[in-house]
MARBA-3410 file (N, C-alpha, C, O; in Angstrom, 1 decimal):
191
83.7,62.2,83.9,82.9,63.4,83.6,83.5,64.5,83.6,84.6,64.0,83.6 ~ 83.7,65.4,83.5,84.5,66.6,83.2,83.7,67.8,84.5,82.6,68.1,84.8 ~ 84.7,68.0,84.7,84.1,69.4,86.3,85.0,70.8,85.5,86.1,70.8,85.1 ~ 84.1,71.6,85.7,84.8,73.0,85.7,86.1,73.6,85.9,86.5,74.6,85.3 ~ 86.9,72.9,86.7,88.2,73.1,86.7,89.1,72.7,85.7,90.1,73.3,85.5
88.7,71.7,85.2,89.4,71.4,83.7,89.1,72.2,82.6,89.9,72.3,81.7 ~ 87.9,72.8,82.6,87.5,74.0,81.5,88.4,74.8,81.2,89.0,75.2,82.2 ~ 88.9,75.2,80.0,90.1,76.0,79.9,89.3,77.5,80.1,88.2,77.9,79.8 ~ 90.4,78.2,80.8,89.8,79.7,81.1,89.0,80.5,80.0,88.0,81.1,80.2 ~ 89.5,80.6,79.1,89.0,81.2,78.0,87.4,80.8,77.3,86.5,81.4,76.8
87.7,79.3,77.6,86.2,78.8,77.2,85.0,79.4,78.1,84.0,80.0,77.7 ~ 85.5,79.0,80.0,85.0,79.8,80.9,84.6,81.1,80.6,83.5,81.6,80.9 ~ 85.8,81.8,79.8,85.4,83.5,79.7,83.7,83.6,78.8,82.7,84.2,79.2 ~ 83.7,82.9,77.7,83.2,82.8,77.0,81.6,82.2,77.4,80.5,82.5,76.8 ~ 81.8,81.3,78.5,80.8,80.7,79.1,80.0,81.6,79.8,78.8,81.4,79.7
80.4,82.8,80.7,80.5,83.5,81.2,79.7,84.4,80.9,78.8,84.8,81.6 ~ 80.0,84.9,79.4,79.2,85.8,78.6,78.2,85.3,78.5,77.4,86.0,77.8 ~ 77.7,84.4,78.8,76.1,84.2,79.1,75.3,84.7,79.6,74.1,84.2,79.4 ~ 75.5,85.7,80.3,74.7,86.3,80.8,73.9,86.8,80.2,72.8,86.9,80.8 ~ 74.0,87.5,78.8,73.0,88.0,78.0,73.1,86.7,77.1,72.8,87.2,76.0
73.2,85.5,76.8,72.9,84.6,76.4,71.8,83.8,77.1,71.5,84.3,78.2 ~ 70.9,82.6,76.6,69.6,82.1,77.1,70.5,80.9,78.2,71.5,80.4,77.9 ~ 69.8,80.9,79.0,70.3,79.7,79.6,70.4,78.6,78.7,71.5,78.0,78.9 ~ 69.7,78.1,77.7,69.4,77.0,77.1,70.9,76.8,76.3,71.3,75.7,76.1 ~ 71.6,78.1,75.8,72.5,78.0,74.8,73.7,77.5,75.9,74.5,76.6,75.7
73.8,78.5,77.2,74.9,78.2,77.9,75.3,76.6,78.3,76.4,76.1,78.3 ~ 73.8,76.0,78.5,73.7,74.8,78.8,74.2,73.4,77.4,74.7,72.3,77.6 ~ 73.8,74.1,76.3,74.1,73.0,75.1,75.8,73.6,75.4,76.5,72.6,75.8 ~ 76.5,74.5,75.3,78.0,75.0,75.5,78.7,74.1,76.3,79.7,73.5,75.9 ~ 78.0,74.2,77.6,78.6,73.2,78.5,78.8,72.3,79.2,79.5,72.1,80.1
77.5,71.6,78.3,77.5,70.3,78.1,76.8,69.5,79.9,75.7,69.6,80.3 ~ 77.5,68.8,80.4,77.1,67.6,81.9,77.7,68.8,82.9,77.2,68.8,84.1 ~ 78.4,69.6,82.7,79.2,70.5,83.6,78.1,71.0,84.2,77.7,70.7,85.3 ~ 77.6,71.9,83.2,76.3,73.1,83.6,75.3,72.2,84.6,75.0,72.6,85.7 ~ 74.9,71.3,84.2,74.0,70.6,84.9,74.5,70.9,86.3,74.1,71.8,87.0
75.4,70.2,86.6,76.4,69.7,87.9,76.5,71.3,88.5,76.1,71.6,89.6 ~ 76.9,71.9,87.8,77.0,73.4,88.1,75.6,73.9,88.9,75.4,74.4,90.1 ~ 74.8,73.7,87.9,73.0,74.8,88.6,72.5,73.3,89.5,71.6,73.7,90.3 ~ 72.8,72.1,89.7,72.5,72.0,91.0,73.2,72.2,92.5,72.6,72.0,93.5 ~ 74.7,72.7,92.3,75.6,73.0,93.0,75.2,74.5,93.4,75.4,74.8,94.6
74.7,75.4,92.5,73.8,76.2,93.1,72.9,76.4,93.5,72.8,77.5,94.0 ~ 71.6,75.3,93.3,70.7,75.1,93.9,70.9,75.1,95.0,70.3,75.9,95.7 ~ 72.2,73.9,95.8,72.4,73.5,96.9,72.8,74.6,97.5,72.3,74.9,98.6 ~ 73.7,75.5,97.1,74.2,77.0,97.9,73.1,77.9,98.3,73.2,78.8,99.1 ~ 71.8,77.4,97.4,71.1,78.9,97.5,70.0,78.1,99.3,69.4,78.7,100.1
70.1,76.7,99.3,69.1,76.3,100.4,70.6,76.4,101.7,70.5,76.7,102.9 ~ 71.6,76.2,101.2,72.7,76.1,102.4,72.3,77.6,102.6,71.5,77.5,103.4 ~ 72.5,78.7,102.3,72.4,80.2,102.8,71.1,79.9,103.4,70.9,80.2,104.5 ~ 70.2,79.1,102.8,69.1,79.4,104.0,69.4,79.5,105.2,69.5,80.5,105.8 ~ 69.6,78.3,105.7,69.9,77.8,106.5,71.5,78.1,107.7,71.7,78.0,108.9
72.1,78.6,106.3,73.8,79.5,107.0,73.3,80.2,108.2,72.1,80.6,108.5 ~ 74.4,80.3,109.0,74.2,81.3,110.6,74.6,82.6,110.5,74.0,83.5,111.0 ~ 75.7,82.7,109.7,76.3,83.9,109.9,77.1,84.0,108.6,77.5,83.0,108.2 ~ 77.4,85.2,107.8,78.4,85.5,106.9,79.1,86.2,107.1,78.9,87.4,107.1 ~ 80.2,85.8,107.2,81.8,86.6,107.7,82.9,86.6,106.4,83.4,85.6,105.8
83.2,87.6,106.3,84.3,88.0,105.3,85.6,88.3,105.8,85.8,89.3,106.5 ~ 86.3,87.6,105.5,88.3,87.6,105.9,88.9,88.3,104.6,88.2,88.7,103.7 ~ 90.1,88.5,104.7,91.3,88.6,104.3,92.1,87.3,104.3,92.6,86.7,105.3 ~ 92.2,87.0,102.9,93.3,85.7,102.8,94.1,86.2,101.9,93.9,87.2,101.3 ~ 95.5,85.3,101.7,96.8,85.4,100.6,96.1,84.6,99.7,95.5,83.6,100.1
96.1,84.8,98.4,95.6,84.2,97.3,96.4,84.5,96.3,96.2,85.4,95.5 ~ 97.6,83.6,96.4,98.4,83.6,95.4,99.2,84.5,94.8,100.2,84.7,95.4 ~ 99.0,85.1,93.7,99.8,86.1,93.1,99.0,87.5,93.0,99.3,88.6,92.7 ~ 97.6,86.8,93.7,96.6,88.2,93.8,96.8,88.6,94.9,96.3,89.6,95.3 ~ 97.6,87.9,95.6,98.0,89.3,97.6,97.0,88.8,98.3,96.5,87.7,98.2
96.7,89.6,99.0,95.8,89.9,100.2,94.0,90.1,99.1,93.9,91.2,98.5 ~ 92.9,89.4,99.0,91.8,89.7,98.6,90.8,89.0,99.6,91.2,88.3,100.5 ~ 89.0,89.5,99.6,88.8,89.1,100.6,88.0,87.9,99.8,87.9,87.9,98.6 ~ 87.5,86.9,100.7,87.0,85.4,100.9,85.7,85.4,102.3,85.7,85.8,103.5 ~ 84.7,84.6,101.3,83.8,84.0,102.6,84.1,83.1,103.4,85.2,82.5,103.2
83.2,82.6,104.5,83.8,81.7,105.1,84.2,80.2,104.9,84.7,79.3,105.7 ~ 83.9,80.1,103.4,84.3,78.8,103.2,85.5,79.2,102.3,85.7,78.4,101.5 ~ 86.2,80.1,102.4,87.6,80.5,101.3,87.4,80.5,100.0,88.3,80.0,99.3 ~ 86.3,81.1,99.6,86.1,81.6,98.4,85.9,83.1,98.2,85.2,84.0,98.7 ~ 87.4,83.1,97.0,87.5,85.1,96.6,85.9,85.1,96.3,85.1,84.3,96.1
86.0,86.6,96.4,84.7,86.8,96.7,85.0,88.7,95.3,85.8,89.6,95.4 ~ 83.8,88.6,94.2,84.2,89.6,93.4,83.2,90.8,93.0,82.3,91.0,93.8 ~ 83.4,91.5,92.2,82.3,92.5,92.0,82.1,93.0,90.6,83.0,93.1,89.8 ~ 81.2,93.3,90.4,80.6,93.0,88.5,81.1,94.8,88.3,80.5,95.7,89.0 ~ 81.9,95.2,87.6,81.9,96.4,87.4,80.7,96.9,86.3,81.0,97.9,85.8
79.6,96.6,85.9,78.9,96.3,85.3,77.3,97.1,86.0,76.3,97.7,85.6 ~ 77.8,96.6,87.4,76.3,97.3,88.2,76.5,98.0,89.0,77.4,98.2,89.8 ~ 75.2,98.6,88.8,75.0,100.0,88.8,73.8,99.9,90.1,72.8,100.6,90.0 ~ 74.0,99.3,91.2,72.7,99.3,91.8,72.5,100.4,92.6,73.4,100.8,93.3 ~ 71.1,101.1,92.8,69.9,100.0,93.1,69.4,100.0,91.8,69.2,98.8,91.7
69.1,100.5,90.8,68.8,100.8,89.8,69.0,99.8,89.0,68.0,99.3,88.5 ~ 70.4,99.1,88.4,70.9,98.3,87.4,71.6,97.2,88.4,72.5,97.4,89.2 ~ 71.0,96.1,88.0,72.1,94.8,88.5,72.6,94.5,87.0,71.7,94.7,86.1 ~ 73.5,94.1,86.7,73.9,93.2,85.8,73.9,92.0,85.7,73.5,91.5,84.7 ~ 74.3,91.2,87.1,74.0,89.6,86.8,72.6,89.8,87.8,72.5,90.3,88.9
71.7,89.1,86.7,70.6,88.4,87.6,70.0,87.3,86.9,70.6,86.6,86.1 ~ 68.8,87.1,87.3,68.2,85.1,86.8,69.8,84.5,86.7,70.6,84.5,87.6 ~ 69.8,83.9,85.4,70.4,82.9,85.1,72.3,83.2,85.4,73.1,82.3,85.7 ~ 72.6,84.1,85.3,74.1,84.7,85.3,74.2,84.4,86.9,75.4,84.4,87.2 ~ 73.7,84.1,87.7,73.3,84.1,88.8,74.0,82.5,89.5,74.6,82.1,90.5
73.5,81.8,88.2,73.9,80.6,88.8,75.1,80.5,88.5,75.7,79.6,89.1 ~ 76.0,81.5,87.4,77.9,81.2,87.8,78.1,82.2,89.1,78.5,81.7,90.1 ~ 78.0,83.0,89.1,78.0,84.0,89.9,76.9,84.3,90.8,76.1,85.1,90.6 ~ 77.0,83.2,92.2,76.1,83.4,93.3,76.5,84.5,94.0,77.6,84.9,94.2 ~ 75.4,85.1,94.3,75.6,86.1,95.5,76.1,86.1,96.9,75.9,85.0,97.5
76.8,87.0,97.7,76.8,86.5,98.6,76.0,87.2,99.7,76.3,88.3,100.0 ~ 74.7,86.3,100.4,73.7,87.3,100.7,73.4,86.5,102.0,73.5,85.3,102.2 ~ 73.1,87.6,102.9,72.7,87.7,103.8,71.6,86.5,104.4,70.5,86.4,103.9 ~ 72.1,85.5,105.6,70.6,85.0,106.0,69.8,85.7,106.6,70.1,86.7,107.2 ~ 68.4,85.2,106.5,67.4,86.4,107.2,67.2,86.8,108.4,66.3,87.5,108.9
68.3,86.1,109.1,68.4,86.5,111.1,69.1,87.6,110.9,68.7,88.6,111.5 ~ 70.0,87.9,110.2,71.6,88.3,110.4,71.4,90.0,109.7,70.8,90.0,108.6 ~ 71.7,90.9,110.0,71.3,92.2,109.7,72.5,92.9,108.7,72.2,93.4,107.7 ~ 73.8,92.8,109.3,75.1,92.8,108.7,76.0,91.8,108.5,76.0,91.0,109.3 ~ 77.0,91.6,107.4,77.8,90.9,107.3,79.1,90.8,108.7,78.7,91.7,109.4
79.8,90.5,109.1,81.0,90.4,109.7,82.0,90.6,109.2,82.2,89.8,108.3 ~ 82.8,91.6,109.5,84.3,91.9,108.9,85.3,91.3,109.6,85.6,91.8,110.6 ~ 85.9,90.3,109.4,86.9,89.7,110.2,88.2,90.8,110.0,88.2,91.9,109.3 ~ 89.4,90.2,111.1,90.3,91.1,111.0,91.1,92.1,109.8,92.3,91.9,110.2 ~ 91.1,92.6,109.0,92.1,93.6,107.8,90.9,93.6,106.8,91.1,93.6,105.6
89.5,93.7,107.3,88.7,93.5,106.1,87.8,95.2,106.8,87.7,95.6,108.0 ~ 87.3,95.9,105.4,86.7,97.2,105.9,85.6,97.6,104.6,85.6,97.1,103.5 ~ 85.0,98.4,105.1,83.5,99.0,104.0,82.8,97.8,103.7,82.7,97.5,102.5 ~ 82.3,97.1,104.5,80.9,96.1,103.9,79.9,96.9,104.9,79.8,97.7,105.8 ~ 78.9,96.1,103.6,77.6,96.6,104.0,76.4,95.7,103.1,76.7,94.6,102.5
75.4,96.2,103.1,74.7,95.3,102.4,73.5,96.0,101.9,73.1,96.9,102.6 ~ 72.9,95.9,100.9,72.0,96.6,100.0,70.7,95.3,99.2,70.9,94.1,99.1 ~ 69.9,95.8,99.0,68.4,94.8,98.3,69.3,94.6,97.5,70.3,95.3,97.3 ~ 69.1,93.5,97.0,69.2,92.5,95.6,68.7,91.4,94.9,67.9,90.9,95.6 ~ 68.9,91.1,94.1,67.5,90.4,93.3,67.4,89.5,94.2,66.2,89.1,94.3
68.6,88.7,95.2,68.0,87.4,95.5,68.4,87.6,97.1,69.2,86.8,97.6 ~ 67.7,88.7,97.8,67.8,89.6,99.4,68.7,90.4,99.7,69.4,91.1,98.9 ~ 68.7,90.4,100.9,70.2,91.1,101.4,71.5,90.9,101.0,72.3,90.3,101.8 ~ 71.9,91.2,99.7,73.4,91.5,99.4,74.8,92.2,99.8,75.3,93.3,99.7 ~ 75.2,91.0,100.2,76.7,91.9,100.8,77.4,93.0,100.0,77.9,92.6,99.0
77.6,94.0,100.3,78.5,94.9,99.5,79.8,95.2,99.9,79.9,95.1,101.1 ~ 80.8,95.4,99.4,82.2,96.2,99.8,82.3,97.5,98.8,82.2,97.8,97.6 ~ 82.5,98.2,99.9,82.6,100.0,99.5,81.5,100.0,98.5,81.8,100.3,97.3 ~ 80.0,99.7,98.9,79.0,99.7,98.0,79.1,99.0,96.6,78.3,99.3,95.8 ~ 79.9,98.0,96.4,80.4,97.2,95.5,79.0,95.9,96.0,78.9,95.8,97.2
78.1,95.1,95.1,77.8,93.9,95.3,78.4,92.8,95.4,78.8,92.4,94.3 ~ 78.7,92.1,96.4,79.8,90.8,96.0,79.4,89.7,95.3,78.2,89.7,95.0 ~ 80.0,88.8,95.0,80.0,87.7,94.2,80.9,86.7,94.6,82.0,86.9,94.8 ~ 80.3,85.2,94.6,81.5,84.0,94.2,81.2,83.9,93.0,80.2,84.5,92.5 ~ 82.4,82.8,92.2,82.2,82.3,91.1,81.9,81.0,91.2,82.4,80.6,92.2
81.3,80.3,90.6,80.6,79.0,90.9,81.7,77.5,90.3,81.5,76.3,90.6 ~ 82.7,78.1,89.1,83.8,77.3,89.1,84.9,77.7,90.2,85.9,77.0,90.0 ~ 85.0,78.1,90.7,86.2,78.1,92.2,86.1,77.6,93.2,85.1,78.0,93.9 ~ 87.1,76.6,93.7,87.2,76.2,94.9,87.7,77.5,95.8,87.8,78.7,95.4 ~ 87.9,76.8,97.4,88.5,77.7,98.4,90.1,77.6,97.8,90.7,76.6,97.3
90.6,78.8,97.9,92.0,79.4,97.5,92.1,79.5,95.6,93.2,79.5,95.0 ~ 90.7,79.5,95.0,91.5,80.0,93.6,90.9,81.4,93.0,90.2,82.3,93.5 ~ 91.1,81.3,92.1,90.4,82.9,91.4,90.6,82.9,90.2,91.6,83.5,89.7 ~ 89.2,82.1,89.4,89.8,82.4,88.2,88.6,82.9,87.3,88.5,82.7,86.1 ~ 87.7,83.7,88.6,86.9,84.4,87.8,87.3,85.8,87.6,86.5,86.7,87.1
88.8,86.0,88.0,89.4,87.3,87.9,89.5,87.8,86.8,90.1,87.0,86.0 ~ 89.1,88.8,86.5,89.0,89.3,85.2,88.3,89.0,83.8,88.8,89.2,82.7 ~ 87.1,88.4,84.0,86.6,87.3,83.2,85.5,88.7,82.6,84.9,89.5,83.4 ~ 85.4,88.8,81.4,85.1,89.5,80.6,85.1,91.0,80.9,84.2,91.7,80.7 ~ 86.3,91.2,81.5,86.2,92.5,81.8,85.9,93.1,82.4,86.2,94.3,82.4
84.7,92.2,83.5,84.0,93.2,84.2,84.2,92.8,85.5,84.3,93.7,86.3 ~ 84.4,91.3,86.1,84.6,90.7,86.9,85.9,90.7,87.5,86.9,90.2,87.0 ~ 85.8,91.3,89.0,87.3,91.2,89.3,87.5,91.3,91.0,86.9,92.3,91.6 ~ 88.2,90.6,91.6,88.7,90.4,93.1,88.1,91.5,93.5,88.3,92.5,92.8 ~ 87.4,91.4,94.7,87.6,91.7,95.6,88.7,92.3,96.8,88.5,91.7,97.9
89.7,93.2,96.8,90.7,93.8,97.8,90.8,94.1,99.0,89.7,94.4,99.4 ~ 91.7,94.1,99.9,91.6,94.5,101.2,91.4,96.4,101.4,91.2,97.0,102.4 ~ 91.7,96.8,100.1,91.7,98.6,100.2,90.7,98.9,99.0,90.8,98.3,97.9 ~ 90.1,99.6,99.2,89.2,100.3,98.1,90.1,101.0,97.1,89.6,101.2,96.0 ~ 91.5,101.3,97.5,92.2,102.0,96.4,92.4,101.3,95.2,92.2,101.8,94.0
92.9,99.6,95.7,93.4,99.0,95.1,92.7,97.5,95.1,93.1,96.6,95.8 ~ 91.7,97.6,94.5,90.3,96.7,94.8,90.4,95.3,94.1,89.7,94.3,94.4 ~ 91.7,95.4,92.8,92.1,93.8,92.0,93.3,94.3,91.8,93.8,95.4,92.0 ~ 93.9,93.2,91.2,95.2,93.0,90.6,95.4,92.4,89.6,96.4,91.8,89.2 ~ 93.8,92.9,88.9,93.8,93.1,87.1,94.7,93.7,86.6,95.1,94.8,87.0
95.2,93.1,85.6,95.9,94.4,84.7,95.5,95.9,84.6,94.2,96.1,84.5 ~ 96.0,96.5,84.6,95.2,98.3,84.3,95.7,98.4,83.0,96.7,97.8,82.6 ~ 95.0,99.3,82.2,95.5,99.6,81.0,96.5,100.4,81.5,96.6,100.9,82.7 ~ 97.5,100.6,80.0,98.8,101.6,80.2,98.1,103.0,80.2,97.5,103.3,79.1 ~ 98.2,103.9,81.3,98.5,105.2,81.1,98.3,105.7,79.8,99.1,105.2,79.1
97.2,106.8,79.2,97.0,107.6,77.9,98.1,108.3,78.2,98.6,108.7,79.2 ~ 98.5,108.3,76.8,99.8,109.4,76.6,99.4,110.7,76.6,98.4,110.9,76.0 ~ 99.7,111.5,76.9,99.9,113.0,77.2,100.3,113.8,76.0,101.3,114.0,75.3 ~ 99.3,114.0,76.1,98.8,115.4,74.7,99.0,116.5,74.8,98.0,117.0,75.4 ~ 99.9,117.6,74.5,99.5,119.1,74.7,99.2,119.6,73.9,99.5,119.2,72.8
98.1,121.2,74.1,97.5,121.8,73.2,98.0,123.0,73.3,98.6,123.5,74.3 ~ 97.7,123.6,72.4,98.5,125.1,72.6,97.0,126.0,71.9,96.3,125.7,70.9 ~ 96.9,127.0,72.6,95.8,127.9,71.8,96.6,129.4,71.7,97.5,129.9,72.4 ~ 96.0,129.9,70.5,96.4,131.4,70.3,95.8,132.1,71.0,94.7,132.0,71.4 ~ 96.4,132.8,71.2,96.5,134.4,72.3,95.6,135.2,71.3,96.1,135.5,70.2
94.1,135.7,71.6,93.7,136.9,71.1,94.1,137.9,71.5,94.6,137.9,72.6 ~ 94.1,139.3,70.5,94.3,140.7,71.1,93.1,140.7,71.9,92.4,141.3,71.0 ~ 92.3,140.6,72.7,91.0,141.0,73.4,91.3,140.4,74.9,90.6,140.5,75.9 ~ 92.1,140.0,74.8,93.1,139.9,76.8,92.8,138.4,77.0,92.5,137.9,78.0 ~ 92.8,137.6,75.6,93.0,136.3,75.8,91.5,135.7,76.0,91.4,134.6,76.6
90.2,136.2,75.6,88.9,135.9,75.5,88.6,135.8,74.7,87.4,135.4,74.5
END
């Protein structure tokens, strides 16, 4: 049986693009692995319902440095296309690949462990979703603890870092070339 860790990153990226595709199309592309992933996601949903509390901690994750992880050690991501509360870029079947970090009903706020700041919660499509500096957080279904296969997927999914000014290690676009413009002075005092 083929598992997600054996699926090439490029193929995963194309599968993740299924946020706009039908789930049937995603299933046909991914084959048996998507059914397994769907079952794991459903198991995760019931596990979240019985989970005692959500804790977020900082962890060193290979070349990515310090990133945020959940209590299981799964890397946490945010989606740059999300504009809550009015626009949620990942809903419906997208949540199968990108399970949201949701608080159990009894918990009012996430627990921020040493090295973590900026956590909160917002009402999302799946319940009270944990946020980091206002950005809703997700895990990636293809990850195991200490993995970050979702970093940079589709150019919209990025790791949450330990600093809001350096949220991700994703390669940044080179700075735009500076151009100079000149304006002709008029005889009317520059107006």
